[in-house]
N, C-alpha and C positions, 0 to 999 in steps of 0.2 A: 800239942806240937803240930806245926804245919808240915804235912806229908808231901812226899815227892809227887804223889798222884794229884793232890790238890794244886800243887804248883804248876803241873802240866796243864790242868784244866784252866787255871787262871791265864796262862800264856795263850792257850788256844782261844779263849774267850776274847782276850785283848786283840789278837790277830784278826779274828773274825769280825769284831766290832770295827776295827780300823778299816778293813776291807769294805764293809758296808758303807761306812762314812765316805770313803774315797769314791766308791761307786755312785753314791747319791750325789756327791758334789760334781762328779764328772757329768752326770746326766743333766744337772741343772746349771752347769757352767755357761756363762754368757760372755759376750764381747761388746766393746764399744768402738765405733768408728768415728774418728775425729776428721772432719772435712773442712777444707778451706776453699772458697771460691773467689776468683779474681778475674778481671778482664785481661785482654791481651796487652794492656798498658800497665798492668800491675795494680790497678785500683781494686779495692775490695768490693764485692758485689753483694748487695742486700736483696732480700726477697727472692733468692734462688732456692729451689726445692731440691734437696739431696735425698736420694732414696736407695735402698739396697734390695736386691733380688737374690734369693738363695739359689745356688746352682743345684742341679739334681744330684745330690750327694747323700741322700737319705733323710734330709730335713723335709718334713711335711710341707706341701705348698701352702703359702699363707693367704691364699685368695679368699677363702670362705670364712675363716674364723679369726677373730681379733685376738692377737696374742696378749696374754696377761703381762703387765709391766711395761707396755709400750707407752702408756700415758695418754693415748689418743682417745678422745671421748666419742660416744656415738651420737652426741648432739652438740653442735657448736654454733656460734653466733658471729655475724658480721655486722659491724657498726657502720652507719652512714653519718658522717660528721664533717662539717665544713665542705659539704658537697664532694665527699670522697669516700671510697670504700676502705674500711680499716679492718683487717689488713688488706693491702693491695692484692696480695696473692695468698690464698688460703688452701693449704693441702689437707685433704681428708681421705680416709679410707672408704672404699666403695660401701654403700649402705648407710652412710652417715647422714643425719638430718641437720639441715642448716636453716637458721632463721635470720631475719634482717631487722635490726633495730635502728629506727630513725631518730637520731639525736639532733637533727637540724630543726630550725624554726619554720621550715617549709614542708609541704607534702612532696614525697618522692614518688616517682613512677619509674621503676627499673625493669629491665628485661634481659633476656638472653635468646639469641637465635641459634646458638650452638646445637648441633644434632645430639650431643651428649646429654643436654638438658635444656629444653626450651620452656620459658616461663615469662609471665608479665605480672607485675605486682604494683599496686598502688598502696602506699604506706603513709598514713597520717603522721604529722609531727608528734614526737613523743611516743609513738606506737611501735609495736613489733609485729612482724608478719607471722603467718602460720609456718610450720616447719615444711621444708622441701627436702625429700629424700633423694640423694644423688646415687643412683644405682647403676650408672654406666660409666666405666673408666674413660678418662680423657680430659681435655681442657675445656672448661666452660667460661666463655668470655661474657662479661656483664657490662651493660651500658645504662644510660639514663636519658629519658626524653626531656628532662629539665636542663641538663648540662651535658653537652656532647663530650666534654673533656673528662667526665666521670666514668672511668673504666676500671674494672676489677676482674680478677681471675680466680676460679676455683679449680684446683688441680685434683682430680679424683683418681686415686691409686688403688691397685689391687693389694699391694704389699702393705703391711702395717709398720714397716720400718722406714720412717721418713722424718725430715725436719726442715725448717725454713731458716735460712741464714739471717743473722742480725746485721747491724751496721758494721760489725767487725769482719763480716764475710765468713763467719764460722758457723758450723752446725754439728751437732752430735747425734749419732744414731745409737741408741742404747738398747741393751737387753736382747741382742741378737744371739740366738743359739750358735755356739762355736761351729765354724765351718768355713766354706768358701762362698763368696758373694761377688756379684757385679754391682758396683756402686755407680749410680748415674746422677746427673744434675739436669734440671730444667729451669729456664727463666723465660718470661714472655718476650724478652728482646734477643734471645740467642738465635744465631743463624743456622746452627747445625742441629741435627736430630740428637736426642739424648744418647743413643747407642754409639754415636761417633766419639763421644768423650767418656765412655765407660772405663772404670778402673776396677781391676780384679784385686780383691783383698782376701786374705786368709788369716784366720785368728792366730795370734801368737800365744806363747806360754803365759804372757801377762794379760791376755784377754783384751788386747787393744790392737787397732789397726788405724791407718791414716790414708786419706785420699785428698789430693790437691787438684783443682780444676782451673783451667784458664779458658775463658769464653770470649768469643768474638760477638759483640752485641750490636744490634741495629740501632740507628739513631732513635731518639725518643719520638713517640707519636706526635704528629703535627697537631697543633691546636685546632679543635673543631672536627677532628677525624672521628668517624664512627668506628665502634669496636669491630675489629676483624680478627679472625682466628690467627694466633701466632703459630710458630713451628710446633707441630703436633708431636706428642710423645710416642715412643714405641714400646719400650719394655714395660714401664710401670703403668702406662695408661692404655694399653691395648686391650 
């Protein structure tokens, strides 16, 4: 026969187990930020970098350790194809190694004079460069001695929560610990600093938040122009 004492023990065990499960899920709960970037004419903006910075609300600063689940690799690659950098803008977290793959039928000679990372590389056709570690946050502008129109950007961030917009102007920041964040956007053609367009987001009960940005963009670089530093970041690249 099932005794009253046994019944009480079963109830207590169930309550305790439920409390532990709830506590565990609360500790590991994350949120996703859905971002949309457009220009001041309403056109969707591709190759904009959206990133989130945790406010000082008990969340450990993300500067030194790469958060599990962000999906960002410690080693990434940039292709050179049709005399262009692919992607045009590459966001990486500080400490990431980057290599360059030459898929053109010519030898490439690329360089950067940005203080965040200066380099000069000659890469034979069909070859890949040695890894370069980007250990200083900021915007690295790349150029080519072969083609003055060949310009690319590496955006080095402290935060691990970032994404690049696609042709639809959308980007998703995933696996953010629930809390409050400033979400910023950067694009090589934007006229304002990232902090001027910051959006404050707070996690909801559904674990989702949204941020919409409208940017005023400069005209495209003139043909033959040498790479010059764009508007520099503040929050994520300082």
